[in-house]
C-alpha positions in Angstrom: 126.5 -123.3 -10.8 129.6 -122.5 -8.8 132.5 -121.2 -10.8 135.7 -123.4 -10.7 138.7 -121.5 -9.4 141.1 -121.9 -12.3 144.0 -120.5 -10.2 144.2 -123.9 -8.6 144.9 -125.5 -11.9 148.5 -125.7 -13.2 148.4 -126.4 -16.9 151.5 -128.7 -16.4 149.2 -131.0 -14.5 147.2 -131.6 -17.6 150.4 -132.3 -19.5 151.3 -134.8 -16.8 147.9 -136.5 -17.1 148.3 -136.7 -20.9 151.8 -138.3 -20.6 150.8 -140.8 -17.9 147.7 -141.7 -19.9 149.8 -142.3 -23.0 152.7 -144.2 -21.4 150.8 -146.1 -18.7 153.8 -145.8 -16.5 155.1 -143.3 -13.9 158.8 -143.9 -14.7 158.4 -143.5 -18.5 156.2 -140.5 -18.0 159.0 -139.0 -15.8 161.6 -139.6 -18.5 159.5 -138.0 -21.1 158.8 -134.9 -19.0 162.3 -134.7 -17.6 161.0 -135.1 -14.0 161.7 -137.5 -11.2 159.2 -140.3 -10.6 158.4 -138.8 -7.2 157.5 -135.5 -8.9 155.1 -137.3 -11.2 153.6 -139.2 -8.3 153.1 -135.9 -6.4 151.5 -134.3 -9.5 149.1 -137.2 -9.8 148.2 -136.7 -6.2 147.3 -133.1 -6.9 145.2 -134.1 -9.9 143.3 -136.7 -7.9 142.4 -134.1 -5.3 141.4 -131.6 -8.0 139.3 -134.1 -10.1 138.1 -136.2 -7.2 139.0 -139.5 -8.8 141.9 -142.0 -8.5 142.5 -141.5 -12.2 145.2 -144.2 -12.5 145.5 -147.5 -10.6 148.8 -149.1 -10.0 149.0 -152.7 -11.4 151.8 -155.2 -12.2 151.5 -154.0 -15.9 151.7 -150.3 -15.0 149.2 -147.5 -14.4 145.7 -148.4 -15.6 143.3 -145.5 -16.3 140.0 -145.4 -14.5 136.7 -144.9 -16.3 136.8 -141.3 -15.3 140.3 -140.8 -16.7 139.2 -142.4 -20.0 136.3 -140.0 -20.0 138.6 -137.0 -19.3 141.3 -137.9 -21.8 139.7 -136.5 -25.0 138.7 -133.1 -23.6 142.1 -132.7 -21.9 143.8 -133.6 -25.2 141.6 -131.0 -26.9 142.5 -128.3 -24.3 146.2 -129.0 -24.7 146.0 -129.0 -28.5 144.3 -125.6 -28.5 146.8 -124.2 -25.9 149.7 -125.4 -28.0 148.2 -123.9 -31.1 147.8 -120.5 -29.3 151.4 -120.6 -28.2 152.6 -121.6 -31.7 150.6 -118.8 -33.3 152.3 -116.2 -31.1 155.7 -117.3 -32.4 157.1 -115.8 -35.6 156.2 -118.1 -38.5 159.1 -119.3 -40.6 157.8 -121.8 -43.2 161.2 -123.5 -43.7 161.7 -124.3 -40.1 158.1 -124.4 -38.6 156.7 -127.6 -37.1 153.2 -126.3 -36.8 150.1 -128.4 -37.5 147.2 -126.7 -39.3 143.7 -128.1 -39.4 141.7 -127.6 -42.6 138.0 -128.4 -42.8 136.3 -129.2 -46.1 133.8 -131.7 -47.7 135.7 -134.7 -48.9 135.0 -134.0 -52.5 136.8 -130.7 -52.0 139.8 -131.8 -49.9 140.4 -134.6 -52.4 141.0 -131.9 -55.0 143.3 -129.5 -53.1 145.2 -132.0 -50.9 147.7 -133.4 -53.5 149.0 -130.0 -54.7 149.0 -128.7 -51.2 151.1 -131.5 -49.9 153.5 -131.1 -52.7 153.9 -127.4 -51.9 154.4 -128.2 -48.2 157.1 -130.8 -49.0 159.0 -128.3 -51.1 158.6 -125.2 -48.9 157.7 -126.3 -45.4 158.8 -129.9 -44.8 158.1 -129.6 -41.0 154.5 -128.4 -41.3 151.8 -131.0 -40.8 148.1 -130.8 -41.8 145.0 -132.4 -40.4 141.9 -132.6 -42.6 138.4 -132.6 -41.0 135.4 -133.5 -43.1 132.8 -130.8 -43.1 129.1 -131.5 -43.7 126.2 -129.1 -44.1 123.4 -129.3 -41.5 120.9 -132.0 -42.6 117.5 -130.6 -43.9 118.7 -127.0 -43.7 117.3 -124.8 -46.6 119.3 -121.7 -45.8 122.9 -122.0 -47.2 124.4 -119.8 -44.5 122.7 -121.7 -41.7 123.7 -125.0 -43.3 127.3 -124.2 -42.5 126.8 -122.5 -39.2 128.6 -125.2 -37.3 131.6 -124.7 -39.5 131.7 -121.0 -38.7 131.4 -121.9 -35.0 134.4 -124.3 -35.2 136.4 -121.6 -36.9 135.7 -119.1 -34.2 136.5 -121.7 -31.5 139.8 -122.3 -33.4 139.0 -126.0 -33.6 139.9 -125.6 -37.3 142.2 -123.0 -38.8 140.7 -122.7 -42.3 137.5 -124.1 -43.8 136.8 -124.6 -47.5 133.1 -124.4 -48.1 130.8 -124.4 -51.2 129.0 -121.1 -50.3 129.5 -117.4 -50.7 127.2 -116.6 -47.8 130.1 -115.8 -45.5 129.4 -113.7 -42.4 131.3 -110.4 -42.5 133.4 -111.3 -39.4 135.2 -113.9 -41.6 137.8 -113.4 -44.3 137.1 -115.4 -47.4 138.9 -116.1 -50.7 137.4 -117.5 -53.8 139.4 -120.6 -54.7 137.6 -122.0 -57.7 134.2 -122.6 -59.3 132.8 -126.0 -59.6 130.0 -127.8 -61.3 128.5 -131.3 -61.2 128.8 -133.8 -63.9 127.4 -137.3 -64.4 130.0 -139.9 -63.2 129.8 -143.4 -64.8 132.1 -146.3 -64.9 134.4 -146.4 -68.0 132.5 -148.1 -70.9 129.1 -147.5 -69.4 126.5 -147.5 -72.3 124.9 -144.3 -71.0 128.0 -142.3 -72.0 127.3 -143.0 -75.7 123.9 -141.4 -75.6 123.4 -139.2 -72.5 119.8 -138.1 -73.0 117.5 -137.0 -70.3 115.2 -139.9 -71.0 118.0 -142.5 -70.5 119.2 -140.6 -67.5 115.8 -140.8 -65.7 115.6 -144.5 -66.6 118.9 -145.4 -65.0 119.6 -146.3 -61.4 121.3 -143.6 -59.4 123.6 -143.1 -56.4 123.2 -140.0 -54.2 125.8 -138.7 -51.7 123.9 -138.1 -48.5 125.4 -138.3 -45.0 122.0 -138.8 -43.4 120.8 -141.3 -46.1 118.2 -139.0 -47.6 117.7 -140.1 -51.2 116.2 -136.8 -52.3 119.0 -134.5 -53.6 119.2 -131.2 -55.5 119.1 -133.1 -58.8 115.6 -134.4 -57.9 114.5 -130.8 -57.4 115.8 -129.9 -60.9 114.1 -132.9 -62.5 110.8 -132.2 -60.8 110.8 -128.7 -62.4 110.8 -130.5 -65.8 108.2 -133.0 -64.7 110.7 -135.8 -64.5 112.0 -138.1 -61.8 114.7 -140.8 -61.2 115.2 -143.8 -59.0 117.8 -143.5 -56.3 119.0 -147.0 -55.7 121.8 -146.2 -53.2 123.0 -143.4 -50.9 126.5 -143.2 -49.5 128.0 -140.8 -47.0 130.8 -139.2 -49.1 132.1 -138.5 -52.6 135.2 -140.7 -52.6 133.0 -143.7 -51.5 130.6 -142.8 -54.3 133.5 -142.9 -56.8 134.5 -146.3 -55.7 130.9 -147.7 -56.0 130.3 -146.1 -59.4 133.5 -147.7 -60.7 132.2 -151.2 -60.1 128.5 -150.8 -60.9 126.0 -149.4 -63.5 124.9 -146.6 -61.1 125.0 -143.0 -62.2 126.1 -140.3 -59.7 126.3 -136.5 -59.8 129.8 -135.6 -58.7 132.0 -132.5 -58.8 133.8 -132.1 -62.1 137.3 -131.5 -60.6 137.0 -134.5 -58.4 136.3 -136.8 -61.3 139.0 -135.2 -63.5 141.6 -135.6 -60.8 140.7 -139.1 -59.5 138.4 -140.7 -62.1 141.1 -142.4 -64.2 142.5 -144.4 -61.4 139.0 -145.5 -60.3 137.9 -146.2 -63.9 135.3 -143.5 -63.7 134.4 -141.0 -66.5 132.6 -137.7 -66.5 129.7 -137.2 -68.8 127.9 -133.9 -69.4 124.6 -133.8 -67.5 121.5 -133.9 -69.6 120.2 -130.8 -67.8 122.1 -127.9 -66.2 123.1 -128.8 -62.7 124.4 -125.4 -61.8 127.8 -124.0 -60.7 128.9 -123.1 -57.3 131.9 -121.4 -55.7 134.4 -122.8 -53.2 135.7 -120.3 -50.6 138.5 -120.6 -48.1 137.4 -119.0 -44.9 139.1 -117.9 -41.7 138.1 -115.5 -38.9 139.3 -112.0 -39.6 141.1 -112.0 -36.3 143.0 -115.1 -37.2 144.8 -113.4 -40.0 147.0 -111.7 -37.4 148.6 -115.1 -37.1 151.2 -115.3 -39.9 150.9 -119.0 -40.0 147.1 -119.0 -40.8 147.7 -116.3 -43.5 150.4 -118.4 -45.0 148.3 -121.6 -45.1 145.5 -119.6 -46.8 148.0 -118.5 -49.4 149.2 -122.1 -50.0 145.6 -123.2 -50.6 145.0 -120.4 -53.0 148.1 -121.2 -55.0 147.6 -125.0 -54.9 144.2 -124.6 -56.7 145.6 -122.5 -59.5 146.4 -124.1 -62.9 149.8 -125.7 -63.1 151.6 -122.9 -64.9 150.3 -120.4 -62.3 151.4 -122.6 -59.4 154.9 -122.8 -60.8 155.1 -119.0 -61.1 153.6 -118.5 -57.7 150.7 -116.5 -59.1 147.8 -116.0 -56.7 144.2 -115.7 -57.5 141.9 -112.8 -56.7 141.4 -112.2 -52.9 137.9 -111.4 -51.6 136.8 -110.4 -48.2 
């Protein structure tokens, strides 16, 4: 494959593409970019030659993107977002005046726990900082915990996300990690469910269950634990995430194994209660992870600190106390 000569590409041309795509008009794109309409038209001509496509067609309603332009828009937006993040990371980070955006990846049952205290901290300390949450999921059918999250580690190294919060301590040494908190699963039921009065193993197995599974596989870790005791259950429904599970449990007689902190934080407004499981469901650790090299970016180090403090008990958050750091 022939290598493309990147020296022919002016990054400003991609910015021009993005602006025309968003505005659909040469004049408005020129105003936003502080250029003349002729300069925008000239830039579009260079892009058309470079990408071998008309890209935008002039119509009475403005500039309409071609199929090729629609295809190119997402990857160009991604290239520009990464370039902007690189430039922003090179600038001194001042939380009170920064307008950076950080992307945090986590399973939804985890982000629903840390998001409220994190947003409160940002509002108080860094009102210009924005956050994007990306839902992380383990690889389907993967038995190795480290391999189950390998796509997350790849996204971190590609700087597609700044920080990941993952339920594993199998962190490759090229990453920095911090233990945020320990979690365990409880049985979530609607408020007033008769099971809560007598949560025995026999009644648990006789009930209908909901399992959180992105791929729709009804066989979960609870089934493995039950099988060791010669027991089984009926999985009547699978849903793709924990918050969806909470909403369904609230309006049905289904039982679901959900993270304790998630139910404690959001259960009351859903009308969902936590009941101790009739068999040990195990505990697991949540770690915030970032590439070791990324810690040279004061902004990434700062958002890691904010996550750590946000997940401390309320008195510790008020005093600014931080938990133990691991690497």
